[in-house]
C-alpha positions in Angstrom: 17.7 16.0 -11.8 16.4 17.0 -8.4 16.1 14.4 -5.6 14.7 14.8 -2.1 17.3 13.1 0.1 17.7 12.3 3.8 20.5 14.3 5.3 20.4 12.5 8.7 17.9 10.4 10.7 15.1 12.4 12.0 11.7 13.9 11.1 10.5 15.5 7.9 12.8 18.5 8.6 15.9 16.4 7.6 14.9 16.2 4.0 16.7 18.4 1.5 16.6 18.9 -2.3 19.8 18.1 -4.1 20.9 18.0 -7.8 22.2 14.6 -9.1 23.1 13.3 -12.5 20.4 11.5 -14.5 20.7 7.7 -14.1 21.4 5.7 -17.2 19.2 2.6 -17.9 21.0 -0.7 -18.3 19.9 -3.8 -20.3 16.2 -4.4 -20.0 15.8 -1.2 -18.0 14.0 2.1 -18.5 14.4 5.6 -17.1 11.1 7.1 -16.0 10.5 10.8 -15.6 8.6 10.9 -12.3 5.6 13.3 -12.4 4.1 12.3 -9.1 4.7 10.0 -6.1 2.9 9.1 -2.9 3.7 8.8 0.8 3.8 5.6 2.8 4.6 4.8 6.4 7.7 3.0 5.3 9.0 6.4 4.1 8.6 7.8 7.6 10.4 4.9 9.1 13.3 5.2 6.6 13.6 8.9 7.3 13.8 8.2 11.0 16.6 5.6 10.4 14.5 2.5 11.2 13.9 1.0 7.7 17.0 0.8 5.5 16.5 0.7 1.8 17.3 -2.4 -0.2 20.9 -2.5 -1.7 19.7 -1.9 -5.3 18.2 1.6 -4.7 19.6 4.9 -3.5 19.9 4.6 0.3 19.1 8.2 1.1 16.2 8.9 -1.3 12.8 7.5 -0.1 9.7 6.9 -2.2 8.1 3.6 -3.1 5.7 4.4 -5.9 5.5 6.7 -8.9 3.7 7.7 -12.0 5.4 9.2 -15.0 6.5 8.6 -18.6 9.4 6.6 -20.0 12.1 9.0 -21.3 15.0 6.5 -22.1 15.4 2.8 -22.6 18.4 0.6 -22.2 19.8 -2.1 -24.5 17.5 -5.1 -25.2 14.5 -3.3 -23.9 11.4 -4.5 -25.8 8.3 -4.1 -23.7 8.3 -0.3 -23.2 9.2 2.6 -25.4 9.9 6.3 -24.9 6.7 8.2 -24.2 4.8 5.4 -22.5 2.9 6.5 -19.4 3.6 4.1 -16.6 3.1 3.7 -12.8 4.7 1.3 -10.4 6.6 0.3 -7.3 10.3 0.6 -6.5 12.3 -0.3 -3.4 13.1 3.4 -3.0 14.2 6.4 -4.9 10.8 7.6 -6.2 11.2 11.0 -4.6 13.4 12.1 -7.5 12.7 13.6 -10.9 13.9 10.4 -12.6 14.3 6.7 -11.6 15.5 3.5 -13.2 13.4 0.3 -13.1 13.2 -3.0 -15.0 10.9 -2.7 -17.9 8.7 -5.6 -16.7 7.9 -4.0 -13.4 5.9 -0.9 -14.4 2.2 -1.0 -15.1 0.6 1.0 -18.0 -1.3 4.0 -16.6 -5.1 3.5 -17.0 -6.7 5.7 -19.5 -8.4 8.8 -18.1 -6.2 9.1 -15.0 -3.7 11.9 -14.5 -0.3 11.4 -12.9 -1.4 12.3 -9.4 -4.3 9.8 -9.4 -2.0 7.1 -10.9 0.7 7.6 -8.3 -1.9 6.8 -5.6 -2.5 3.3 -7.0 0.6 1.0 -7.0 1.5 0.5 -3.3 -2.1 0.5 -2.0 -3.6 -1.8 -4.7 -0.7 -4.1 -5.3 -0.3 -4.7 -1.5 -4.0 -5.4 -1.1 -4.3 -7.6 -4.2 -1.2 -9.6 -3.3 -2.3 -10.1 0.4 -6.0 -10.7 -0.2 -6.1 -12.5 -3.5 -2.7 -14.1 -4.3 -1.9 -15.1 -0.7 -5.1 -14.9 1.2 -7.3 -16.9 -1.3 -10.1 -14.4 -1.0 -13.4 -15.7 -2.6 -16.7 -14.1 -3.5 -19.3 -14.3 -0.8 -16.7 -14.2 2.1 -16.4 -11.6 4.8 -13.1 -9.8 5.2 -12.0 -7.9 8.2 -9.8 -4.9 7.4 -8.0 -3.0 10.1 -7.2 0.7 9.4 -9.8 0.6 6.7 -9.5 4.4 6.1 -5.8 4.2 5.3 -4.4 4.0 1.8 -4.1 0.3 1.6 -7.3 -0.2 3.7 -9.5 1.9 1.4 -8.0 0.2 -1.7 -8.6 -3.2 -0.1 -12.2 -2.4 0.6 -12.8 -1.3 -3.0 -11.1 -4.5 -4.2 -13.4 -6.5 -2.0 -16.5 -4.7 -3.2 -15.5 -5.4 -6.8 -15.0 -9.0 -5.9 -18.3 -9.6 -4.3 -16.9 -9.7 -0.7 -18.4 -8.3 2.4 -16.2 -6.0 4.5 -16.1 -5.1 8.2 -13.6 -2.3 8.8 -11.9 -1.0 12.0 -10.3 2.3 12.8 -9.5 4.7 15.6 -11.1 7.8 14.2 -14.9 8.1 13.9 -14.8 10.9 11.3 -12.5 8.8 9.0 -14.6 5.7 9.5 -17.7 7.6 8.4 -16.1 7.7 4.9 -15.9 3.9 4.7 -19.4 3.5 3.2 -18.1 5.1 0.1 -15.9 2.0 -0.5 -18.7 -0.5 0.2 -17.8 -1.3 3.8 -20.8 -3.0 5.4 -19.9 -2.2 9.0 -17.3 -0.2 10.8 -16.0 -0.7 14.4 -14.4 2.2 16.3 -11.4 0.9 18.2 -11.1 3.5 20.9 -10.0 1.3 23.8 -6.6 -0.3 24.5 -6.4 -3.2 23.8 -8.9 -2.8 21.0 -12.3 -4.7 21.1 -14.0 -5.6 17.8 -14.4 -9.4 17.8 -18.0 -9.3 19.1 -19.0 -6.8 16.5 -17.5 -8.9 13.7 -19.3 -12.0 15.0 -22.6 -10.2 15.2 -22.1 -9.1 11.6 -21.5 -12.7 10.5 -24.1 -14.5 12.4 -21.6 -15.6 15.0 -19.2 -17.3 12.6 -16.5 -14.6 12.3 -14.6 -13.2 9.3 -13.1 -15.6 6.7 -10.1 -13.4 6.1 -8.4 -10.5 7.9 -6.1 -7.9 6.3 -4.2 -6.7 9.4 -2.4 -3.4 8.7 -1.8 -2.7 12.3 -0.3 -5.6 14.2 0.5 -5.3 17.9 -2.3 -5.9 20.3 -4.8 -6.1 17.4 -3.7 -9.6 16.6 -5.1 -11.5 19.7 -8.5 -9.9 19.2 -8.3 -10.7 15.4 -7.8 -14.4 16.2 -11.0 -14.3 18.2 -12.8 -12.4 15.4 -12.0 -14.8 12.5 -14.0 -17.9 11.6 -12.7 -21.5 12.0 -10.0 -22.1 9.3 -9.8 -18.4 8.9 -6.8 -16.6 7.3 -4.9 -13.6 8.7 -2.6 -11.6 6.5 -0.3 -9.5 8.6 1.0 -6.6 6.5 1.7 -3.7 9.0 3.0 -3.2 12.5 2.0 0.4 13.3 0.6 -0.8 16.7 3.9 -2.6 17.5 5.8 -5.7 16.6 5.1 -7.8 19.7 2.0 -9.1 21.5 0.8 -12.1 23.6 -1.1 -14.8 21.8 -3.2 -17.7 23.0 -1.8 -20.3 20.6 -4.6 -22.6 21.6 -6.9 -20.4 19.5 -4.7 -20.9 16.5 -4.8 -24.7 17.0 -8.5 -25.2 17.8 -9.7 -22.9 15.0 -7.1 -24.2 12.6 -6.1 -20.7 11.7 -3.5 -19.5 9.2 -1.4 -16.4 10.0 0.9 -15.2 7.2 3.3 -12.3 7.3 4.1 -10.5 4.1 6.1 -7.5 2.7 6.7 -6.3 -0.8 9.8 -4.1 -0.6 12.5 -6.7 0.1 11.2 -9.3 -2.4 13.5 -10.5 -5.3 13.0 -8.9 -8.7 11.4 -12.0 -10.1 8.6 -12.0 -7.5 8.0 -8.3 -8.0 7.7 -8.8 -11.8 5.3 -11.7 -11.3 3.1 -9.5 -9.0 3.1 -6.7 -11.6 2.2 -9.1 -14.4 -0.7 -10.6 -12.4 -2.0 -7.1 -11.5 -1.8 -6.0 -15.1 -4.1 -8.9 -16.1 -6.5 -8.7 -13.2 -6.5 -5.2 -11.8 -6.1 -2.9 -14.8 -9.4 -3.9 -16.3 -11.1 -2.9 -13.0 -9.4 0.5 -13.1 -10.5 1.0 -16.7 -14.1 0.1 -15.8 -14.2 2.4 -12.8 -14.7 -0.5 -10.3 -11.4 0.4 -8.7 -10.3 4.0 -8.2 -7.7 6.0 -6.3 -8.6 7.3 -2.9 -6.7 10.5 -2.6 -6.6 12.6 0.6 -4.6 15.5 -1.0 -2.2 16.3 -3.8 0.6 18.7 -2.8 3.7 20.0 -4.6 7.0 18.3 -3.7 8.0 21.6 -1.9 5.3 20.9 0.7 6.2 17.3 1.3 7.2 17.9 4.9 3.8 19.1 5.9 2.2 16.1 4.1 4.5 13.7 6.1 3.5 15.4 9.3 -0.2 15.0 8.4 0.4 11.3 7.7 2.3 10.8 11.0 -0.7 12.3 12.9 -3.1 9.8 11.2 -5.1 12.7 9.8 -5.3 11.5 6.2 -7.9 9.3 4.5 -6.5 7.4 1.6 -3.3 8.5 -0.1 -1.2 11.6 0.2 0.3 12.4 -3.3 3.3 14.7 -4.1 4.0 16.0 -7.5 6.9 17.6 -9.2 5.9 21.0 -10.7 
């Protein structure tokens, strides 16, 4: 099988195609023929040498999500069979023609979606669902502040909020990309052109002075102090990304007086049992929304694997809206 491997730390130019033996599934595992994958900022960090892969996946093959079909099953595998069309998350190794995963981790592909669309779903929607619903206790009628609302996770989160009866205020640094946000049901957008960013007044104006009940922070850095000002008393902040930096200065008095809850979360390094639990919950609660059309993939572009370097450069420049998908031809 072909894999796209990291030859040394660097930019997209360090990726190279290589032939490797097909992996064999063990007990309770399946081998999936990967038809399409998608790009994530974690992949860029791994290529640059800043985000090592977990010990149970190939250390030099990036890729966190996939869509394809089961082509082999290991002993004592009961849930999936050869020919099943699946999509899912892995700790790495999805930029390969085949991968191994536990049979309880993949999700069935929604009917009517092709592999490219399905590959755009797992990371964005599972991240948003886990952070907003399972950990953030999102409720109908609330207002959610989403930073980087035009990103892959941001757009998925906005659609999930819309399907859940939740009002969204979204931020971003690109006016043209923010103009797309109304397609996902975003009530108001705030352009964050200054440094540090200013959006708290706009959020309060949109909520009658109260502030947002919940924030999905995909940015971190100097967005966090302003976020604490923008959320309501007893508000919840889910910190998922750090593209604006991993440090900032906070007024902890704001946290105390407003009785705020700030939670950090990642998916990649979780134990297998937690990943399975997330997949099972998503299968029960998200798949019906995909089937009904309430949730859908937001795809910026689909390119062949041979053009992945250009796609990575596009993502690094923040030019994409939604997900960038790569497919094996």
